[in-house]
C-alpha positions in Angstrom: 0.0 0.0 0.0 1.4 3.4 -1.0 0.2 6.5 0.8 1.0 10.1 -0.1 2.4 12.2 2.7 1.0 15.7 2.8 3.7 17.9 4.1 2.4 20.9 6.1 5.7 21.6 7.9 9.1 22.8 6.7 10.4 19.3 6.0 8.8 15.8 5.8 10.5 12.4 5.6 8.7 10.2 3.1 9.3 6.4 2.9 8.7 4.0 0.0 7.2 1.4 0.4 5.2 3.0 3.1 5.4 0.4 5.9 7.1 0.0 9.3 8.3 -3.6 9.1 10.7 -5.3 6.6 12.4 -8.6 6.1 16.2 -8.8 6.0 17.7 -7.5 2.6 14.5 -5.8 1.5 15.0 -2.3 0.2 13.6 1.0 1.3 13.9 4.5 -0.1 13.8 7.6 2.2 13.5 11.1 1.0 13.4 14.6 2.5 10.6 16.6 1.0 11.5 20.2 1.8 9.5 23.4 1.2 11.9 25.8 -0.5 15.6 25.1 -0.6 16.5 21.5 0.3 20.2 22.2 0.5 21.7 21.0 3.7 18.9 18.6 4.6 19.9 15.0 5.2 18.4 11.7 6.3 19.5 10.8 9.8 18.8 7.8 12.0 19.2 6.5 15.6 19.3 2.7 15.7 18.2 0.5 18.5 21.9 0.2 19.5 22.1 4.0 20.0 24.1 4.6 16.8 23.3 8.2 15.6 24.5 8.8 12.0 23.4 10.1 8.6 22.8 8.4 5.3 25.9 7.7 3.1 28.2 7.3 6.1 28.3 3.7 7.2 24.8 2.9 5.8 22.6 3.8 2.8 23.4 5.1 -0.6 22.4 8.6 -1.8 20.7 8.8 -5.2 19.5 12.3 -5.9 17.3 13.4 -3.0 16.7 9.8 -1.8 18.6 7.6 0.6 18.3 3.9 -0.5 18.9 1.2 2.1 19.2 -2.6 1.7 18.0 -3.5 5.2 19.6 -5.7 7.8 18.3 -6.2 11.4 20.8 -3.6 12.8 19.1 -1.0 10.6 16.0 -1.1 13.0 15.5 2.3 14.5 14.1 5.8 14.2 14.7 7.9 11.0 14.1 11.6 10.3 15.3 14.5 8.2 17.6 17.1 9.7 19.0 20.4 8.5 22.4 21.9 9.1 20.9 24.3 11.6 19.2 21.5 13.6 15.7 21.7 12.3 13.8 18.3 12.3 11.1 16.6 10.3 8.6 13.9 11.3 10.1 10.6 12.5 9.5 7.2 11.0 10.1 3.9 12.9 11.6 1.0 10.9 11.8 -2.6 12.2 13.9 -5.2 10.3 12.6 -8.6 11.4 14.8 -11.7 11.4 11.8 -14.0 11.8 9.4 -15.4 9.2 6.4 -13.1 9.6 5.9 -9.3 9.5 3.0 -7.0 9.6 2.7 -4.6 6.6 1.2 -1.5 8.2 1.7 2.2 7.2 4.7 3.9 8.7 3.3 7.4 7.9 0.2 8.8 9.5 -3.1 7.9 7.8 -6.0 10.3 7.6 -9.5 9.7 9.1 -11.8 8.3 6.5 -9.0 6.6 4.5 -9.2 2.9 3.6 -6.2 1.0 5.2 -5.2 -2.6 4.7 -3.0 -4.4 7.2 -1.3 -7.5 5.8 0.3 -10.4 7.6 3.2 -11.5 5.4 5.2 -14.7 5.4 8.7 -14.6 4.0 8.4 -18.0 2.3 6.0 -19.2 -0.4 3.0 -18.6 -0.5 3.2 -15.2 1.1 -0.5 -15.0 2.0 -1.6 -17.0 5.0 -4.4 -17.3 7.6 -3.7 -14.7 10.3 -5.0 -13.4 13.6 -4.8 -9.6 14.1 -4.3 -7.9 17.4 -4.6 -4.2 18.5 -3.1 -3.1 21.8 -2.8 -6.7 22.8 -6.4 -7.7 22.2 -7.6 -10.0 19.4 -9.7 -8.1 16.8 -10.0 -10.3 13.8 -9.2 -13.7 12.2 -8.7 -13.5 8.4 -8.1 -16.5 6.1 -6.7 -14.1 3.4 -3.9 -12.9 5.6 -5.0 -9.3 5.4 -7.4 -7.0 7.2 -9.0 -3.9 5.7 -10.4 -1.0 7.7 -12.7 0.8 5.1 -12.7 4.2 6.9 -10.2 4.6 9.7 -11.1 6.8 12.7 -9.1 8.0 15.6 -10.2 5.0 17.6 -8.3 2.8 15.2 -5.0 4.3 16.2 -2.9 1.9 18.2 -0.3 -0.9 18.3 -0.9 -3.7 15.9 0.6 -7.2 15.3 -0.4 -10.5 13.7 0.2 -14.2 14.3 -0.1 -17.3 12.2 1.1 -20.8 12.1 4.4 -19.5 10.7 5.1 -17.2 13.6 4.4 -13.8 15.1 5.2 -10.4 13.7 6.6 -7.5 15.8 4.3 -4.7 16.9 3.9 -1.5 14.9 2.1 1.7 15.9 -0.4 3.2 13.4 -1.1 6.9 13.7 -4.5 8.4 12.6 -4.8 12.1 12.0 -7.8 14.3 11.4 -8.4 15.9 8.0 -6.2 19.0 7.4 -8.4 22.1 7.4 -8.4 24.2 4.3 -7.1 27.7 5.2 -9.4 30.6 4.4 -8.0 33.4 2.4 -6.6 36.3 4.4 -8.9 39.2 4.9 -7.1 42.5 4.2 -7.0 44.8 7.3 -7.8 48.5 6.8 -5.1 50.6 8.3 -7.0 53.9 8.3 -9.7 54.9 10.8 -13.4 55.0 9.9 -13.7 58.8 9.9 -10.7 59.2 7.7 -12.0 56.4 5.3 -15.4 58.2 5.0 -13.7 61.5 4.4 -11.5 60.1 1.7 -14.6 58.6 0.0 -16.5 61.8 0.1 -13.6 64.0 -1.1 -12.6 61.5 -3.8 -16.2 61.0 -5.0 -17.9 64.4 -5.4 -20.7 62.9 -7.5 -21.5 60.5 -4.7 -21.8 63.4 -2.3 -24.1 65.3 -4.6 -26.3 62.2 -5.1 -26.6 61.6 -1.3 -27.7 65.3 -0.8 -30.3 65.1 -3.5 -31.7 61.8 -2.1 -32.0 63.4 1.3 -33.8 66.5 0.0 -36.1 64.3 -2.1 -37.0 62.2 1.0 -37.7 65.3 3.1 -40.0 66.8 0.3 -42.1 63.7 0.1 -42.4 63.6 3.9 -43.5 67.2 4.1 -45.9 66.7 1.2 
């Protein structure tokens, strides 16, 4: 499943494919999507062993704006974009599992109302298998297809998910659900001059308007007196 990240901050880290869990030697592409000048932004990570480093040092290969990684278990950790001045993007958790089963769930936040599919994946053949899905430690569904679809996610679907099957158990992954992004209203121009000054400007600048108002007032008075 591929989801589009809507970036409403200075920089966002995008991930392709968009999921939190991977098998050993699977590939992932990480990119910094920066508003304005992207110079100086880099993909950084902090692994579970506490190794803080940036792409193209001892891990990953830079290809244009993307950092491509052929994953191994020691690559498990937290990834983000960082500028030279210390600004940070969102963070993405990546787990590289040495076992036989992973849960394919979105690494990036999903929006309320979106359709989301969680897939319990076996490394061998066939890849689809009967699976039991759990949320926050409680059983929620048993699926013979190996996948579970939430037609329209809500905030209540946010939580920690995992799956189990006859082939093993996946690690847990957190799924974040966000509300729809409000559409900003156009800015209303603010008048800098006072109301008396504004009226004076209109009257001085529009003599015909002034004459028209005087004639209308006189006409109304004549009708009233008549």
